[in-house]
mmCIF file of the N, C-alpha and C atoms, coordinates in Angstrom:
data_MODEL
# 
_entry.id   MODEL 
# 
loop_
_atom_site.group_PDB 
_atom_site.id 
_atom_site.type_symbol 
_atom_site.label_atom_id 
_atom_site.label_alt_id 
_atom_site.label_comp_id 
_atom_site.label_asym_id 
_atom_site.label_entity_id 
_atom_site.label_seq_id 
_atom_site.pdbx_PDB_ins_code 
_atom_site.Cartn_x 
_atom_site.Cartn_y 
_atom_site.Cartn_z 
_atom_site.occupancy 
_atom_site.B_iso_or_equiv 
_atom_site.pdbx_formal_charge 
_atom_site.auth_seq_id 
_atom_site.auth_comp_id 
_atom_site.auth_asym_id 
_atom_site.auth_atom_id 
_atom_site.pdbx_PDB_model_num 
ATOM 1   N N  . MET A 1 1  ? 63.888 56.098 90.179 1.00 0.00 ? 1  MET A N  1 
ATOM 2   C CA . MET A 1 1  ? 63.490 54.958 89.382 1.00 0.00 ? 1  MET A CA 1 
ATOM 3   C C  . MET A 1 1  ? 63.196 55.430 87.961 1.00 0.00 ? 1  MET A C  1 
ATOM 4   N N  . LYS A 1 2  ? 63.663 54.683 86.973 1.00 0.00 ? 2  LYS A N  1 
ATOM 5   C CA . LYS A 1 2  ? 63.487 55.038 85.568 1.00 0.00 ? 2  LYS A CA 1 
ATOM 6   C C  . LYS A 1 2  ? 62.082 54.672 85.096 1.00 0.00 ? 2  LYS A C  1 
ATOM 7   N N  . LYS A 1 3  ? 61.428 55.612 84.423 1.00 0.00 ? 3  LYS A N  1 
ATOM 8   C CA . LYS A 1 3  ? 60.093 55.360 83.894 1.00 0.00 ? 3  LYS A CA 1 
ATOM 9   C C  . LYS A 1 3  ? 60.211 54.575 82.587 1.00 0.00 ? 3  LYS A C  1 
ATOM 10  N N  . ILE A 1 4  ? 59.452 53.494 82.475 1.00 0.00 ? 4  ILE A N  1 
ATOM 11  C CA . ILE A 1 4  ? 59.493 52.631 81.298 1.00 0.00 ? 4  ILE A CA 1 
ATOM 12  C C  . ILE A 1 4  ? 58.372 53.029 80.342 1.00 0.00 ? 4  ILE A C  1 
ATOM 13  N N  . SER A 1 5  ? 58.697 53.156 79.074 1.00 0.00 ? 5  SER A N  1 
ATOM 14  C CA . SER A 1 5  ? 57.702 53.443 78.048 1.00 0.00 ? 5  SER A CA 1 
ATOM 15  C C  . SER A 1 5  ? 57.123 52.116 77.552 1.00 0.00 ? 5  SER A C  1 
ATOM 16  N N  . LEU A 1 6  ? 55.870 51.860 77.886 1.00 0.00 ? 6  LEU A N  1 
ATOM 17  C CA . LEU A 1 6  ? 55.223 50.607 77.507 1.00 0.00 ? 6  LEU A CA 1 
ATOM 18  C C  . LEU A 1 6  ? 54.462 50.771 76.191 1.00 0.00 ? 6  LEU A C  1 
ATOM 19  N N  . PRO A 1 7  ? 54.355 49.708 75.398 1.00 0.00 ? 7  PRO A N  1 
ATOM 20  C CA . PRO A 1 7  ? 53.598 49.792 74.147 1.00 0.00 ? 7  PRO A CA 1 
ATOM 21  C C  . PRO A 1 7  ? 52.108 49.957 74.420 1.00 0.00 ? 7  PRO A C  1 
ATOM 22  N N  . LYS A 1 8  ? 51.392 50.487 73.444 1.00 0.00 ? 8  LYS A N  1 
ATOM 23  C CA . LYS A 1 8  ? 49.948 50.683 73.556 1.00 0.00 ? 8  LYS A CA 1 
ATOM 24  C C  . LYS A 1 8  ? 49.249 49.900 72.466 1.00 0.00 ? 8  LYS A C  1 
ATOM 25  N N  . ILE A 1 9  ? 47.984 49.625 72.678 1.00 0.00 ? 9  ILE A N  1 
ATOM 26  C CA . ILE A 1 9  ? 47.157 48.935 71.692 1.00 0.00 ? 9  ILE A CA 1 
ATOM 27  C C  . ILE A 1 9  ? 46.181 49.951 71.122 1.00 0.00 ? 9  ILE A C  1 
ATOM 28  N N  . GLY A 1 10 ? 46.096 50.016 69.808 1.00 0.00 ? 10 GLY A N  1 
ATOM 29  C CA . GLY A 1 10 ? 45.141 50.911 69.153 1.00 0.00 ? 10 GLY A CA 1 
ATOM 30  C C  . GLY A 1 10 ? 43.984 50.116 68.574 1.00 0.00 ? 10 GLY A C  1 
ATOM 31  N N  . ILE A 1 11 ? 42.773 50.590 68.780 1.00 0.00 ? 11 ILE A N  1 
ATOM 32  C CA . ILE A 1 11 ? 41.579 49.952 68.231 1.00 0.00 ? 11 ILE A CA 1 
ATOM 33  C C  . ILE A 1 11 ? 41.070 50.849 67.111 1.00 0.00 ? 11 ILE A C  1 
ATOM 34  N N  . ARG A 1 12 ? 41.000 50.320 65.914 1.00 0.00 ? 12 ARG A N  1 
ATOM 35  C CA . ARG A 1 12 ? 40.540 51.107 64.771 1.00 0.00 ? 12 ARG A CA 1 
ATOM 36  C C  . ARG A 1 12 ? 39.293 50.457 64.171 1.00 0.00 ? 12 ARG A C  1 
ATOM 37  N N  . PRO A 1 13 ? 38.127 51.077 64.349 1.00 0.00 ? 13 PRO A N  1 
ATOM 38  C CA . PRO A 1 13 ? 36.912 50.523 63.750 1.00 0.00 ? 13 PRO A CA 1 
ATOM 39  C C  . PRO A 1 13 ? 36.935 50.714 62.229 1.00 0.00 ? 13 PRO A C  1 
ATOM 40  N N  . VAL A 1 14 ? 36.633 49.654 61.493 1.00 0.00 ? 14 VAL A N  1 
ATOM 41  C CA . VAL A 1 14 ? 36.671 49.699 60.028 1.00 0.00 ? 14 VAL A CA 1 
ATOM 42  C C  . VAL A 1 14 ? 35.376 49.130 59.465 1.00 0.00 ? 14 VAL A C  1 
ATOM 43  N N  . ILE A 1 15 ? 34.814 49.843 58.498 1.00 0.00 ? 15 ILE A N  1 
ATOM 44  C CA . ILE A 1 15 ? 33.614 49.393 57.798 1.00 0.00 ? 15 ILE A CA 1 
ATOM 45  C C  . ILE A 1 15 ? 33.928 49.381 56.310 1.00 0.00 ? 15 ILE A C  1 
ATOM 46  N N  . ASP A 1 16 ? 33.592 48.293 55.645 1.00 0.00 ? 16 ASP A N  1 
ATOM 47  C CA . ASP A 1 16 ? 33.764 48.211 54.194 1.00 0.00 ? 16 ASP A CA 1 
ATOM 48  C C  . ASP A 1 16 ? 32.668 49.058 53.548 1.00 0.00 ? 16 ASP A C  1 
ATOM 49  N N  . GLY A 1 17 ? 33.044 50.162 52.953 1.00 0.00 ? 17 GLY A N  1 
ATOM 50  C CA . GLY A 1 17 ? 32.078 51.106 52.403 1.00 0.00 ? 17 GLY A CA 1 
ATOM 51  C C  . GLY A 1 17 ? 31.795 50.951 50.926 1.00 0.00 ? 17 GLY A C  1 
ATOM 52  N N  . ARG A 1 18 ? 32.081 49.787 50.348 1.00 0.00 ? 18 ARG A N  1 
ATOM 53  C CA . ARG A 1 18 ? 31.875 49.615 48.910 1.00 0.00 ? 18 ARG A CA 1 
ATOM 54  C C  . ARG A 1 18 ? 30.413 49.490 48.529 1.00 0.00 ? 18 ARG A C  1 
ATOM 55  N N  . ARG A 1 19 ? 29.564 49.067 49.439 1.00 0.00 ? 19 ARG A N  1 
ATOM 56  C CA . ARG A 1 19 ? 28.132 48.979 49.143 1.00 0.00 ? 19 ARG A CA 1 
ATOM 57  C C  . ARG A 1 19 ? 27.455 50.248 49.618 1.00 0.00 ? 19 ARG A C  1 
ATOM 58  N N  . MET A 1 20 ? 26.627 50.802 48.785 1.00 0.00 ? 20 MET A N  1 
ATOM 59  C CA . MET A 1 20 ? 25.963 52.063 49.108 1.00 0.00 ? 20 MET A CA 1 
ATOM 60  C C  . MET A 1 20 ? 24.993 51.899 50.278 1.00 0.00 ? 20 MET A C  1 
ATOM 61  N N  . GLY A 1 21 ? 25.095 52.779 51.264 1.00 0.00 ? 21 GLY A N  1 
ATOM 62  C CA . GLY A 1 21 ? 24.181 52.784 52.397 1.00 0.00 ? 21 GLY A CA 1 
ATOM 63  C C  . GLY A 1 21 ? 24.552 51.854 53.527 1.00 0.00 ? 21 GLY A C  1 
ATOM 64  N N  . VAL A 1 22 ? 25.430 50.900 53.291 1.00 0.00 ? 22 VAL A N  1 
ATOM 65  C CA . VAL A 1 22 ? 25.780 49.935 54.336 1.00 0.00 ? 22 VAL A CA 1 
ATOM 66  C C  . VAL A 1 22 ? 26.603 50.606 55.424 1.00 0.00 ? 22 VAL A C  1 
ATOM 67  N N  . ARG A 1 23 ? 27.532 51.450 55.021 1.00 0.00 ? 23 ARG A N  1 
ATOM 68  C CA . ARG A 1 23 ? 28.409 52.099 55.997 1.00 0.00 ? 23 ARG A CA 1 
ATOM 69  C C  . ARG A 1 23 ? 27.616 52.914 57.005 1.00 0.00 ? 23 ARG A C  1 
ATOM 70  N N  . GLU A 1 24 ? 26.709 53.724 56.526 1.00 0.00 ? 24 GLU A N  1 
ATOM 71  C CA . GLU A 1 24 ? 25.936 54.594 57.416 1.00 0.00 ? 24 GLU A CA 1 
ATOM 72  C C  . GLU A 1 24 ? 25.122 53.788 58.420 1.00 0.00 ? 24 GLU A C  1 
ATOM 73  N N  . SER A 1 25 ? 24.602 52.638 57.992 1.00 0.00 ? 25 SER A N  1 
ATOM 74  C CA . SER A 1 25 ? 23.764 51.842 58.889 1.00 0.00 ? 25 SER A CA 1 
ATOM 75  C C  . SER A 1 25 ? 24.583 51.099 59.945 1.00 0.00 ? 25 SER A C  1 
ATOM 76  N N  . LEU A 1 26 ? 25.896 50.969 59.735 1.00 0.00 ? 26 LEU A N  1 
ATOM 77  C CA . LEU A 1 26 ? 26.727 50.208 60.669 1.00 0.00 ? 26 LEU A CA 1 
ATOM 78  C C  . LEU A 1 26 ? 27.659 51.062 61.521 1.00 0.00 ? 26 LEU A C  1 
ATOM 79  N N  . GLU A 1 27 ? 27.695 52.367 61.310 1.00 0.00 ? 27 GLU A N  1 
ATOM 80  C CA . GLU A 1 27 ? 28.659 53.213 62.028 1.00 0.00 ? 27 GLU A CA 1 
ATOM 81  C C  . GLU A 1 27 ? 28.509 53.132 63.542 1.00 0.00 ? 27 GLU A C  1 
ATOM 82  N N  . ALA A 1 28 ? 27.305 53.288 64.047 1.00 0.00 ? 28 ALA A N  1 
ATOM 83  C CA . ALA A 1 28 ? 27.092 53.271 65.501 1.00 0.00 ? 28 ALA A CA 1 
ATOM 84  C C  . ALA A 1 28 ? 27.437 51.904 66.090 1.00 0.00 ? 28 ALA A C  1 
ATOM 85  N N  . GLN A 1 29 ? 26.996 50.839 65.431 1.00 0.00 ? 29 GLN A N  1 
ATOM 86  C CA . GLN A 1 29 ? 27.266 49.486 65.916 1.00 0.00 ? 29 GLN A CA 1 
ATOM 87  C C  . GLN A 1 29 ? 28.768 49.198 65.928 1.00 0.00 ? 29 GLN A C  1 
ATOM 88  N N  . THR A 1 30 ? 29.457 49.591 64.869 1.00 0.00 ? 30 THR A N  1 
ATOM 89  C CA . THR A 1 30 ? 30.898 49.352 64.779 1.00 0.00 ? 30 THR A CA 1 
ATOM 90  C C  . THR A 1 30 ? 31.660 50.143 65.836 1.00 0.00 ? 30 THR A C  1 
ATOM 91  N N  . MET A 1 31 ? 31.285 51.390 66.055 1.00 0.00 ? 31 MET A N  1 
ATOM 92  C CA . MET A 1 31 ? 31.951 52.207 67.075 1.00 0.00 ? 31 MET A CA 1 
ATOM 93  C C  . MET A 1 31 ? 31.712 51.635 68.471 1.00 0.00 ? 31 MET A C  1 
ATOM 94  N N  . ASN A 1 32 ? 30.497 51.169 68.738 1.00 0.00 ? 32 ASN A N  1 
ATOM 95  C CA . ASN A 1 32 ? 30.203 50.563 70.043 1.00 0.00 ? 32 ASN A CA 1 
ATOM 96  C C  . ASN A 1 32 ? 31.017 49.287 70.255 1.00 0.00 ? 32 ASN A C  1 
ATOM 97  N N  . MET A 1 33 ? 31.195 48.495 69.194 1.00 0.00 ? 33 MET A N  1 
ATOM 98  C CA . MET A 1 33 ? 32.010 47.285 69.299 1.00 0.00 ? 33 MET A CA 1 
ATOM 99  C C  . MET A 1 33 ? 33.469 47.643 69.581 1.00 0.00 ? 33 MET A C  1 
ATOM 100 N N  . ALA A 1 34 ? 33.982 48.685 68.941 1.00 0.00 ? 34 ALA A N  1 
ATOM 101 C CA . ALA A 1 34 ? 35.364 49.118 69.175 1.00 0.00 ? 34 ALA A CA 1 
ATOM 102 C C  . ALA A 1 34 ? 35.543 49.613 70.610 1.00 0.00 ? 34 ALA A C  1 
ATOM 103 N N  . LYS A 1 35 ? 34.584 50.372 71.113 1.00 0.00 ? 35 LYS A N  1 
ATOM 104 C CA . LYS A 1 35 ? 34.663 50.867 72.491 1.00 0.00 ? 35 LYS A CA 1 
ATOM 105 C C  . LYS A 1 35 ? 34.596 49.719 73.493 1.00 0.00 ? 35 LYS A C  1 
ATOM 106 N N  . ALA A 1 36 ? 33.740 48.728 73.222 1.00 0.00 ? 36 ALA A N  1 
ATOM 107 C CA . ALA A 1 36 ? 33.634 47.571 74.112 1.00 0.00 ? 36 ALA A CA 1 
ATOM 108 C C  . ALA A 1 36 ? 34.929 46.759 74.111 1.00 0.00 ? 36 ALA A C  1 
ATOM 109 N N  . THR A 1 37 ? 35.552 46.629 72.947 1.00 0.00 ? 37 THR A N  1 
ATOM 110 C CA . THR A 1 37 ? 36.826 45.919 72.848 1.00 0.00 ? 37 THR A CA 1 
ATOM 111 C C  . THR A 1 37 ? 37.915 46.646 73.631 1.00 0.00 ? 37 THR A C  1 
ATOM 112 N N  . ALA A 1 38 ? 37.978 47.959 73.493 1.00 0.00 ? 38 ALA A N  1 
ATOM 113 C CA . ALA A 1 38 ? 38.969 48.750 74.225 1.00 0.00 ? 38 ALA A CA 1 
ATOM 114 C C  . ALA A 1 38 ? 38.764 48.616 75.734 1.00 0.00 ? 38 ALA A C  1 
ATOM 115 N N  . ALA A 1 39 ? 37.513 48.639 76.176 1.00 0.00 ? 39 ALA A N  1 
ATOM 116 C CA . ALA A 1 39 ? 37.224 48.498 77.605 1.00 0.00 ? 39 ALA A CA 1 
ATOM 117 C C  . ALA A 1 39 ? 37.641 47.117 78.114 1.00 0.00 ? 39 ALA A C  1 
ATOM 118 N N  . LEU A 1 40 ? 37.349 46.078 77.343 1.00 0.00 ? 40 LEU A N  1 
ATOM 119 C CA . LEU A 1 40 ? 37.717 44.717 77.732 1.00 0.00 ? 40 LEU A CA 1 
ATOM 120 C C  . LEU A 1 40 ? 39.232 44.568 77.852 1.00 0.00 ? 40 LEU A C  1 
ATOM 121 N N  . ILE A 1 41 ? 39.959 45.088 76.871 1.00 0.00 ? 41 ILE A N  1 
ATOM 122 C CA . ILE A 1 41 ? 41.421 45.008 76.903 1.00 0.00 ? 41 ILE A CA 1 
ATOM 123 C C  . ILE A 1 41 ? 41.971 45.783 78.098 1.00 0.00 ? 41 ILE A C  1 
ATOM 124 N N  . SER A 1 42 ? 41.443 46.971 78.337 1.00 0.00 ? 42 SER A N  1 
ATOM 125 C CA . SER A 1 42 ? 41.928 47.798 79.447 1.00 0.00 ? 42 SER A CA 1 
ATOM 126 C C  . SER A 1 42 ? 41.681 47.142 80.802 1.00 0.00 ? 42 SER A C  1 
ATOM 127 N N  . GLU A 1 43 ? 40.562 46.439 80.926 1.00 0.00 ? 43 GLU A N  1 
ATOM 128 C CA . GLU A 1 43 ? 40.210 45.813 82.200 1.00 0.00 ? 43 GLU A CA 1 
ATOM 129 C C  . GLU A 1 43 ? 40.950 44.502 82.451 1.00 0.00 ? 43 GLU A C  1 
ATOM 130 N N  . LYS A 1 44 ? 41.141 43.698 81.419 1.00 0.00 ? 44 LYS A N  1 
ATOM 131 C CA . LYS A 1 44 ? 41.611 42.323 81.606 1.00 0.00 ? 44 LYS A CA 1 
ATOM 132 C C  . LYS A 1 44 ? 43.076 42.075 81.274 1.00 0.00 ? 44 LYS A C  1 
ATOM 133 N N  . LEU A 1 45 ? 43.645 42.810 80.334 1.00 0.00 ? 45 LEU A N  1 
ATOM 134 C CA . LEU A 1 45 ? 44.995 42.520 79.864 1.00 0.00 ? 45 LEU A CA 1 
ATOM 135 C C  . LEU A 1 45 ? 46.039 43.280 80.671 1.00 0.00 ? 45 LEU A C  1 
ATOM 136 N N  . ARG A 1 46 ? 47.157 42.633 80.974 1.00 0.00 ? 46 ARG A N  1 
ATOM 137 C CA . ARG A 1 46 ? 48.239 43.239 81.744 1.00 0.00 ? 46 ARG A CA 1 
ATOM 138 C C  . ARG A 1 46 ? 49.573 43.004 81.044 1.00 0.00 ? 46 ARG A C  1 
ATOM 139 N N  . HIS A 1 47 ? 50.503 43.949 81.199 1.00 0.00 ? 47 HIS A N  1 
ATOM 140 C CA . HIS A 1 47 ? 51.874 43.768 80.739 1.00 0.00 ? 47 HIS A CA 1 
ATOM 141 C C  . HIS A 1 47 ? 52.558 42.758 81.648 1.00 0.00 ? 47 HIS A C  1 
ATOM 142 N N  . ALA A 1 48 ? 53.693 42.262 81.218 1.00 0.00 ? 48 ALA A N  1 
ATOM 143 C CA . ALA A 1 48 ? 54.453 41.307 82.030 1.00 0.00 ? 48 ALA A CA 1 
ATOM 144 C C  . ALA A 1 48 ? 54.862 41.908 83.373 1.00 0.00 ? 48 ALA A C  1 
ATOM 145 N N  . CYS A 1 49 ? 55.042 43.238 83.416 1.00 0.00 ? 49 CYS A N  1 
ATOM 146 C CA . CYS A 1 49 ? 55.437 43.899 84.664 1.00 0.00 ? 49 CYS A CA 1 
ATOM 147 C C  . CYS A 1 49 ? 54.247 44.137 85.598 1.00 0.00 ? 49 CYS A C  1 
ATOM 148 N N  . GLY A 1 50 ? 53.030 43.833 85.124 1.00 0.00 ? 50 GLY A N  1 
ATOM 149 C CA . GLY A 1 50 ? 51.840 43.997 85.949 1.00 0.00 ? 50 GLY A CA 1 
ATOM 150 C C  . GLY A 1 50 ? 51.043 45.252 85.676 1.00 0.00 ? 50 GLY A C  1 
ATOM 151 N N  . ALA A 1 51 ? 51.585 46.157 84.866 1.00 0.00 ? 51 ALA A N  1 
ATOM 152 C CA . ALA A 1 51 ? 50.874 47.398 84.541 1.00 0.00 ? 51 ALA A CA 1 
ATOM 153 C C  . ALA A 1 51 ? 49.722 47.105 83.584 1.00 0.00 ? 51 ALA A C  1 
ATOM 154 N N  . GLY A 1 52 ? 48.675 47.923 83.655 1.00 0.00 ? 52 GLY A N  1 
ATOM 155 C CA . GLY A 1 52 ? 47.534 47.766 82.761 1.00 0.00 ? 52 GLY A CA 1 
ATOM 156 C C  . GLY A 1 52 ? 47.809 48.335 81.380 1.00 0.00 ? 52 GLY A C  1 
ATOM 157 N N  . TRP A 1 53 ? 47.022 47.929 80.402 1.00 0.00 ? 53 TRP A N  1 
ATOM 158 C CA . TRP A 1 53 ? 47.139 48.424 79.026 1.00 0.00 ? 53 TRP A CA 1 
ATOM 159 C C  . TRP A 1 53 ? 46.341 49.695 78.865 1.00 0.00 ? 53 TRP A C  1 
ATOM 160 N N  . SER A 1 54 ? 46.779 50.537 77.969 1.00 0.00 ? 54 SER A N  1 
ATOM 161 C CA . SER A 1 54 ? 46.026 51.719 77.558 1.00 0.00 ? 54 SER A CA 1 
ATOM 162 C C  . SER A 1 54 ? 45.534 51.471 76.150 1.00 0.00 ? 54 SER A C  1 
ATOM 163 N N  . ALA A 1 55 ? 44.252 51.273 76.017 1.00 0.00 ? 55 ALA A N  1 
ATOM 164 C CA . ALA A 1 55 ? 43.693 51.012 74.685 1.00 0.00 ? 55 ALA A CA 1 
ATOM 165 C C  . ALA A 1 55 ? 43.050 52.257 74.145 1.00 0.00 ? 55 ALA A C  1 
# 
């Protein structure tokens, strides 16, 4: 059986760093939100063939 290369979803956390001090205060929160999003996508989303996503 031929192995199919399925597309992947990338989660990139982004913080607007133009204001001084804002970036540092939001890094942990933003990273946690990105990890939670990746977990949600991995658990709930499926390809048309039924395979799970790799986020």
